[in-house]
N, C-alpha and C positions, 0 to 999 in steps of 0.2 A: 857368109853371116851366120851366126848359130842363131836359130829359132828359140824363143822365150816360152817355153810350154806353161810356165806358171800365168804369164799373162793370156796365153789362150785359154786355158782352164778358168781364170776369173771372166775373162768375155764370154765363154759358154754357160758360166753359172749366174751370169748378171741376165743373159738372154732367157735362161730356162725361168727365173723369177718371174721377169716381166711377162712372159706368156701366162705362166700361172696366174698372176695378179689380174691380167686382161680377161683369162677364163673365169675366174672368180667374180669379176666385176659383171660379167655376162650372166653370173646365175649358175656357173659350172663348175663343179668340183673336181679338179683335176688328182691323178692318183701319180706319185712318182715312184720309178722304178729304180734298181739297182743299175748300176752301169754295165751287167754282163749281158743286157739286152740290147738290139739294134735301134732301140726307141726310149725316149726319156719320161714320156708321160702315157697313161692310159686315161680315157675320158669316156665317162659311161655316155652310152647313145644308146638308141631304139634298134636301128639296123645300120651296121653290124652293132652285136650287143656293147661292145668295148671298142673305142676307135686307138690305134697306138699312133703317138705325135712324136717325131723326132725335131726338135730344136736345132736350127742350124744359124749361127750368128756372124756378123761382121761388125766390125768397129767403125769403118768408114768406106765411101766409094773407092774404087781402082781407077788412078789416073792414067793408067797405062792398058794394053790389052784391045779386045775386038770393039768394048763399048767404053771408052774414056768416061768418067764420071757415073758409069753405073756400080752398082753393087753387085758382087760376085762371090758366090757359095759354091763350095766343094760339097757336093750330095754324095760323099763316100764316109765309109765307117771308119771313124776315129782315125789314130796315126797310121794304121795298116794301109789307109787307102784301098779298102776293099768295096767296089759296088754294092750298092744296096741291091735286093732282088724284090720284087713286087709284090712278093708275098711278106715282107718284113713288116711292113706298118701301113697305114694309109694314109697320113699326112705328116708332110713337113712343115713347120713354122718356120719361116725364114724373117729372121730378124736384123734389122739395120739399128745399131744401138746409137748410133750418133744423132738422127732423127726421131728415135722410140717409134718406130713403125714397124708391124707386124704383117706378113702375107701367108695366108693359108692355101698351100698348094697341094691337090692328093696327089697320090702316087700316080694314080690311073693317068693324070692329066701330063704328068712327066715321063710317061714309060713308052719308049719306041719299041721297034721291031727287036733289037739288040737288047732291050733291058731298061732299066731307070737311068735317066741322062745322068752324066757325074758332075756337070758343072751348070750353073743358071746365073744368067746374068740380069738384073732388072734395074731400070730407072726408077728416080723416086717418083714419078707419075704413075707410074705402073703399079704401085701399092694399093692404088684408089679400087683397082679391079678385084681386089683378093682379100679383102679387109675382113671378110664375113666368113663364120665357122661353117663348114662346108655339111656338116650333119645333121640330123635331129637332134635337139637339146633336150636332156632330161634334167630339168631345174633343180637346185638344191633344195631342200626342205627346211 
């Protein structure tokens, strides 16, 4: 079956807008970046000065695989399926569009000896543990 890349782009764009709205409602003003970088947003902070955020989205949970009913994200760069380096960004924002939930996961928490993990599974109840923005906030004036 052929993949529908236009649908994937819409899902990704919807997730990025949802993340931007969430940050704005918290008083954080994100900055969009062009698609040539391995992250989608830059968020002003204090330490580090800027936090690079990569938004990853899924539209529904998977009913197959190791955790049926869980959400599964590929933590790889675009269509090339290249793994992220721990130096590429600071945070993944994992979005489940069907339930409009976000999970903020630091790259440090997803890095093992061999590098950043490439697949992550989470159940709906697991989102509660990762709802808070993980860095100091510089509020919008």
